[in-house]
C-alpha positions in Angstrom: -21.5 9.2 -8.4 -19.7 6.2 -9.7 -22.8 4.0 -10.0 -24.5 6.7 -12.2 -21.4 6.7 -14.4 -21.7 3.0 -15.1 -19.0 1.6 -12.7 -19.7 -1.8 -11.3 -18.4 -3.7 -8.3 -18.4 -0.8 -6.0 -17.7 -1.3 -2.3 -18.1 1.4 0.3 -16.6 1.1 3.8 -17.1 3.0 7.0 -16.5 2.2 10.7 -20.0 3.6 11.5 -22.9 1.1 11.1 -25.3 4.1 11.0 -23.3 5.6 8.1 -23.3 2.3 6.2 -27.0 1.9 6.8 -27.7 5.4 5.5 -25.6 4.8 2.4 -27.4 1.5 1.8 -30.7 3.2 2.0 -29.7 5.9 -0.5 -28.3 3.3 -2.9 -31.4 1.1 -2.7 -33.7 4.1 -3.3 -31.7 4.8 -6.5 -31.5 1.1 -7.5 -27.7 1.1 -7.3 -25.9 -2.2 -6.8 -23.3 -1.1 -4.2 -21.9 -3.3 -1.5 -21.2 -1.7 1.9 -19.1 -3.0 4.7 -18.7 -1.8 8.3 -14.9 -1.8 8.5 -12.4 -0.1 10.7 -9.5 0.6 8.3 -7.2 1.0 11.3 -7.8 -2.5 12.6 -5.0 -4.7 11.2 -6.9 -7.8 12.0 -10.3 -6.6 10.7 -9.4 -6.2 7.1 -11.1 -9.0 5.1 -11.8 -7.1 1.9 -10.7 -8.4 -1.5 -8.1 -6.6 -3.6 -9.3 -3.6 -5.6 -7.9 -1.8 -8.6 -9.1 1.6 -7.4 -9.5 3.1 -3.9 -11.0 6.6 -3.5 -10.7 8.6 -0.3 -12.8 11.7 0.3 -12.4 12.5 3.9 -11.2 9.4 5.7 -7.5 10.3 5.8 -8.5 13.8 6.9 -10.6 12.4 9.8 -7.8 10.0 10.8 -5.3 12.9 10.7 -7.4 14.9 13.1 -7.7 12.1 15.7 -6.7 13.4 19.1 -5.0 10.1 19.9 -1.9 9.1 18.0 -2.8 10.7 14.6 0.7 9.9 13.1 0.4 6.2 14.0 -3.1 6.1 12.6 -2.0 7.7 9.3 0.6 5.0 8.9 -2.0 2.3 9.7 -4.2 3.8 7.0 -1.4 3.6 4.5 -0.9 -0.1 5.4 -4.6 -0.7 4.9 -4.4 0.8 1.4 -1.4 -1.4 0.5 -3.4 -4.5 1.6 -6.6 -3.7 -0.4 -5.0 -2.5 -3.6 -4.0 -5.0 -6.3 -0.5 -4.9 -7.7 -1.5 -2.2 -10.3 -3.8 -0.4 -7.9 -4.7 3.3 -8.1 -5.4 5.5 -5.0 -7.2 8.8 -5.4 -7.4 11.1 -2.4 -9.2 14.4 -1.9 -8.2 16.3 1.2 -9.2 19.7 2.6 -6.6 19.5 5.4 -3.4 18.6 3.6 -1.6 20.3 0.7 -0.7 18.5 -2.5 2.9 18.6 -1.4 2.2 17.1 2.0 0.1 14.3 0.6 2.7 13.5 -2.0 5.5 13.5 0.6 3.6 11.2 3.0 2.2 8.6 0.5 5.4 8.5 -1.6 7.8 8.0 1.3 9.7 4.7 1.1 8.5 4.4 -2.5 5.2 2.8 -1.3 3.1 4.8 -3.7 4.1 6.5 -6.9 2.6 10.0 -7.5 0.7 10.0 -10.8 -0.9 13.4 -11.0 -2.8 16.2 -9.3 -6.4 16.8 -10.2 -6.9 20.5 -10.2 -9.9 21.8 -8.3 -12.2 24.1 -10.3 -12.8 26.2 -7.2 -9.9 28.5 -6.2 -9.5 31.4 -3.9 -7.1 34.4 -3.7 -5.7 35.8 -0.5 -2.7 38.1 0.0 -1.7 37.9 -3.7 -1.7 34.1 -3.7 -4.2 31.8 -5.4 -5.0 28.4 -3.9 -7.6 25.7 -3.6 -9.7 24.6 -0.7 -9.0 20.9 -1.6 -6.1 18.8 -2.8 -6.8 15.8 -5.0 -4.0 13.5 -6.0 -3.7 10.2 -7.9 -1.1 7.6 -6.8 -0.4 4.1 -7.9 0.9 1.4 -5.7 4.6 0.9 -6.2 5.6 -2.4 -7.8 8.6 -2.8 -5.5 
């Protein structure tokens, strides 16, 4: 966990008030100083967060992608959200279990909005039909300075 590693000024967001309350409870029990916000990252008018140097996604993009209503539109709204909350040198780290590294790189790098930095290899791999792969894809991007 970031707080255990010594990181400060950590903000967690979720659209679910129940999820935010649970996260607050866990953080308080561990004496972590973490700020939590109930935020819908797809609401263009509801983004009132400050700028951050790093944004980490472990499941939000996947959930948005699986939306039964207009998933493609929601994916682009999510990318706009990231561009609004990241500072000019911002870093975006995403872990996905639904998208390949190639697919993530293609989507986030289109129109030069984000620059691909590197793939973080998963220690867990599987083999099937002579091919070896991973159950997750983790990539690092930086916001383009254009």
